[in-house]
Structure formats: structure tokens, C-alpha cells
C-alpha positions in Angstrom: 24.4 -15.5 -1.3 24.1 -18.9 -2.9 24.8 -22.3 -0.7 28.5 -22.9 -0.4 29.3 -19.3 -1.3 32.3 -18.6 1.1 32.0 -14.9 1.1 31.0 -12.9 4.1 28.0 -10.6 4.4 30.6 -7.3 4.2 32.0 -8.8 1.2 28.5 -9.0 -0.5 27.9 -5.6 0.6 31.2 -4.2 -0.6 30.6 -5.7 -4.2 27.3 -4.2 -4.5 28.4 -0.8 -3.4 31.3 -1.4 -6.2 28.7 -2.7 -8.7 26.5 0.7 -7.8 29.4 2.9 -8.5 30.4 1.1 -12.1 26.7 1.6 -13.0 26.9 5.2 -12.2 30.1 5.6 -14.2 28.8 3.5 -17.0 25.0 2.8 -17.4 25.6 -0.4 -19.1 22.8 -3.1 -19.3 25.1 -5.8 -18.0 25.7 -3.8 -14.7 21.9 -3.2 -14.6 21.1 -6.8 -15.0 23.4 -7.6 -12.2 21.7 -5.2 -10.0 18.2 -6.4 -10.9 19.3 -10.0 -10.2 20.5 -9.0 -6.7 17.4 -7.1 -5.7 14.9 -9.6 -7.5 13.8 -11.0 -4.2 12.3 -7.5 -3.3 9.9 -7.8 -6.3 8.5 -11.3 -4.8 8.2 -10.0 -1.4 6.3 -6.8 -2.5 4.1 -9.1 -5.1 3.1 -11.4 -2.3 2.2 -8.5 0.2 0.0 -6.9 -2.6 -1.3 -10.2 -3.8 -3.0 -11.1 -0.2 -6.7 -10.5 -0.5 -6.9 -10.0 -4.4 -9.0 -12.4 -6.1 -7.8 -15.8 -7.0 -7.7 -15.0 -10.8 -5.0 -12.6 -10.1 -1.6 -14.5 -10.3 1.3 -13.8 -8.2 3.4 -14.3 -11.3 1.9 -11.6 -13.2 2.2 -9.2 -10.2 6.1 -10.1 -10.1 6.2 -9.4 -13.7 4.8 -6.0 -13.1 6.9 -5.4 -10.5 10.2 -6.1 -12.2 9.5 -3.2 -14.5 9.0 -1.0 -11.2 12.6 -2.3 -9.9 14.2 -1.7 -13.3 12.7 2.0 -13.0 14.2 2.3 -9.5 17.5 1.3 -10.6 17.7 3.6 -13.5 16.5 6.7 -11.4 18.0 5.8 -8.1 20.7 8.3 -6.8 22.9 6.7 -4.2 24.7 10.1 -3.6 21.7 11.2 -1.9 21.9 9.0 1.1 18.8 7.1 0.5 18.6 3.4 1.4 18.0 1.4 -2.0 15.7 -1.1 -0.6 13.0 1.5 0.9 13.0 3.6 -2.5 12.8 0.4 -4.6 9.7 -1.1 -2.7 7.9 2.1 -3.2 8.5 1.7 -6.9 7.9 -1.9 -7.0 4.4 -1.5 -5.4 3.8 1.4 -7.5 4.2 -0.5 -10.7 2.1 -3.4 -9.4 -0.8 -1.2 -8.5 -0.6 1.0 -11.8 -0.7 -2.4 -13.7 -3.9 -3.7 -11.8 -5.4 -0.3 -12.2 -4.8 -0.3 -16.1 -6.1 -3.8 -16.3 -9.7 -2.4 -14.9 -10.5 -5.9 -13.5 -12.8 -4.2 -11.0 -16.7 -4.3 -12.6 -18.0 -1.0 -13.3 -20.9 -1.5 -10.9 -18.5 -2.4 -8.0 -16.6 0.6 -8.5 -19.9 2.6 -8.4 -21.0 0.9 -5.3 -17.7 1.6 -3.8 -18.1 5.5 -4.4 -21.7 5.2 -3.1 -20.7 3.5 0.2 -17.9 6.2 0.8 -20.4 9.1 0.1 -22.8 7.6 2.8 -19.8 7.2 5.4 -18.8 10.8 4.6 -22.5 12.1 5.2 -22.9 10.0 8.5 -19.6 11.1 9.6 -20.3 14.6 9.4 -23.8 14.4 10.7 -22.8 12.2 13.6 -19.3 13.6 14.4 -18.1 10.2 14.7 -17.2 6.8 12.6 -20.8 5.4 11.7 -21.5 1.6 12.8 -22.2 -0.8 10.2 -26.2 -0.8 11.2 -26.2 2.9 11.0 -24.4 2.6 7.5 -26.8 -0.2 6.4 -29.7 1.9 7.4 -28.0 4.9 5.1 -28.0 2.7 2.2 -31.2 1.0 2.6 -29.7 -2.2 3.1 -30.0 -5.3 5.6 -26.9 -6.2 7.8 -26.3 -9.3 5.6 -26.5 -7.1 2.3 -23.8 -4.8 3.8 -21.7 -7.8 4.5 -22.2 -8.8 0.8 -21.2 -5.3 -0.2 -18.1 -5.7 1.9 -17.2 -8.6 0.2 -17.6 -7.1 -3.2 -15.8 -4.0 -2.4 -12.6 -6.2 -1.6 -11.8 -5.8 -5.2 -11.1 -2.1 -4.9 -9.4 -2.0 -1.9 -5.9 -2.2 -3.7 -4.1 0.7 -1.9 -1.0 1.3 -0.2 -1.2 3.0 3.1 0.8 5.9 2.1 -1.6 6.7 -0.7 -4.4 7.0 2.2 -2.2 9.9 3.8 -2.4 11.8 0.5 -6.4 11.5 0.0 -7.7 14.4 -1.7 -4.2 15.7 -2.4 -3.7 14.6 -6.0 -2.4 11.2 -7.5 1.3 11.9 -6.1 2.6 9.1 -3.7 5.2 9.4 -1.1 7.6 7.6 -3.2 7.5 10.5 -5.6 8.4 13.1 -3.2 11.3 11.5 -1.1 13.6 14.2 0.1 17.2 14.4 0.7 17.9 13.6 4.0 21.1 15.9 4.1 18.8 19.0 3.4 15.4 18.5 5.0 12.9 21.0 3.8 11.0 22.5 6.7 7.6 22.8 4.7 8.0 19.4 3.6 8.6 18.1 6.9 5.7 19.9 8.6 3.3 18.5 5.6 4.5 15.0 6.5 3.9 15.5 10.2 0.5 16.7 9.3 -0.3 13.7 7.1 0.9 11.4 9.7 -1.4 13.3 12.2 -4.5 13.0 10.2 -4.1 9.6 9.5 -3.2 8.5 13.1 -6.5 10.6 14.3 -8.6 8.9 11.5 -7.3 5.5 12.6 -8.2 6.4 16.4 -11.8 6.8 15.2 -12.0 3.5 13.6 -13.8 0.6 15.6 -11.4 -1.5 18.0 -11.6 -4.3 15.7 -10.8 -2.3 12.7 -7.8 -0.9 14.5 -6.4 -4.1 15.2 -6.7 -5.5 11.6 -5.0 -2.1 10.2 -2.3 -2.2 12.6 -1.5 -5.8 12.2 -1.8 -5.7 8.5 0.3 -2.2 7.7 2.3 -2.0 10.8 3.0 -5.7 11.8 3.0 -7.1 8.3 0.6 -10.2 9.2 -1.2 -11.6 6.4 -5.0 -11.8 6.1 -4.7 -15.3 7.4 -2.7 -14.6 10.3 -4.8 -12.0 11.6 -7.6 -14.2 11.4 -6.1 -16.5 13.7 -5.5 -13.7 16.2 -9.0 -12.7 15.9 -10.5 -16.1 15.8 -12.3 -15.5 12.5 -11.9 -16.7 9.0 -9.8 -15.2 6.4 -12.6 -13.8 4.4 -13.9 -12.1 7.4 -10.6 -10.2 7.8 -10.9 -9.0 4.1 -14.3 -7.7 4.9 -13.0 -6.0 8.2 -9.9 -4.7 6.1 -12.2 -3.4 3.0 -14.2 -1.6 5.7 -11.5 -0.1 7.4 -10.1 1.2 4.1 -13.3 2.7 3.1 -13.8 4.4 6.6 -10.1 5.9 6.7 -10.6 7.2 3.1 -13.8 8.8 4.0 -12.5 10.4 7.0 -9.4 11.8 5.2 -11.3 13.2 2.5 -13.7 14.8 4.9 -10.7 16.5 6.7 -9.5 17.8 3.4 -12.8 19.3 2.5 -13.3 21.2 5.8 
């Protein structure tokens, strides 16, 4: 609603419902553009969240442009009769479009991607051997690095940690995201429900194996929606240190989940 608009919230909601119905009957670009304009703030919000912690040369404006394509795709494919909330569905599509575009740009050097795989394999080996999450000191020894060198590796691997939490839940199960398997709430599939519960259980178990500080970072970032700067103020550390903690947590979660799928 714009300043000076005399309509109530209910009036706006009723107008959007009517707009969706009209778009369902007549797939006109004019109607689609009105929906895009109404839901455009979602793109800015998601782009801001994804952009947190990315290198400075990645412009939020570019992320927003990619997200708009995701929003348009969501509007074209959304089925209101299924009873799903559009905002939730659209945010997944927008995030997916942004991440796909980032990956397509291949802005992470090949050497950094190789180092990321090396760290993940080392975490997996140590986790299987120790039957717990290895410490930084143990990981550094496994990799033949000093603690200072390991922190530098974490800083480099920040570039590879562009990942949605729902993708961690499907680690080792292919490229399908949760957004592509949204179920009809009116007809729950018992098998899908069991799979979703198992994914959540494994993710929760993996999070419990993290160190206390890593758990705090994951919880505040993914569940409390705090920015890295805000988390830094909570923990009393710099934003760059929080970036390192977040990268380490994501790597350890991925390694733990991959370990489960290979058992």
C-alpha cells in the first residue's frame, strides 16, 4: 500500500485474490505484470538474505534481477487451488533462481572448489574414525595445516557456502530441492511425510553434533533470520569471523549428512 492509500488491508487482500482469479482465467501479461509488481518486495528480501556474506563484487542488484525471473516463474506455475501460500512458494523459487545464476557464473575459482572438496573429505574421514565432529585442531592436523592456515582456508571457502538449508537436508539425494516437491496440503502423501520427517531428523541430529558456537551461528542465521553482523554482535566477534564460523558449520553439516547417506 502506498502513502495516502485509503484502502484497508482486507481491501488489498481481496484485490489480490481477484487478480489471481483473473490471471487464472486469462493468462494475460498485463495481469502477470501486476502480480509481479505486488510481490516484488519478496525479491528484494530474498536477494538481501542470499547476498549476506557473499564477496563484495557480487552486486545485490544483480541478485534482484535474477530473483525477478524466479518470481515470474513462480507466478506462471503457481496453482492457487492447491491451497498453498504463494509467498512461501515464491520465496523458494526466487532463492533457487538466484543460486542457479550464481552457480552458472562460476565466480568461485576452481582451486577453491577443489580445496572445499578436500576439506569435506577430511571431515568425513575424521568423523567416521572419531565417531564425532572433529575439532579444528584435528582437521588442521589431518590436512597438514597450521591453525592459521586452516582459518585462511575457511575464509577462502566462504565463496563456496552459497547454499539453502533445505538443500543440506537433501545432501546425497540428488539436485531436487524441497521447493520442487511441495505437496498438496489437502492430500498428504504418507511416504513423502515420512521422508520429510527423516530428513528433518537427520538435519537436527547433524546440528546437534556441531560445536556450541557453530550451533549458535546456524540457529541465529537460519532460524532467527539474523544477519552475520548481528550474530557477530551477539557472539562478540567480527563479522568476518562469523563468516568463517558459518562456512565451517555448513561444511561439517554437509559432511555429516553425506556420511549418513553412505551408511
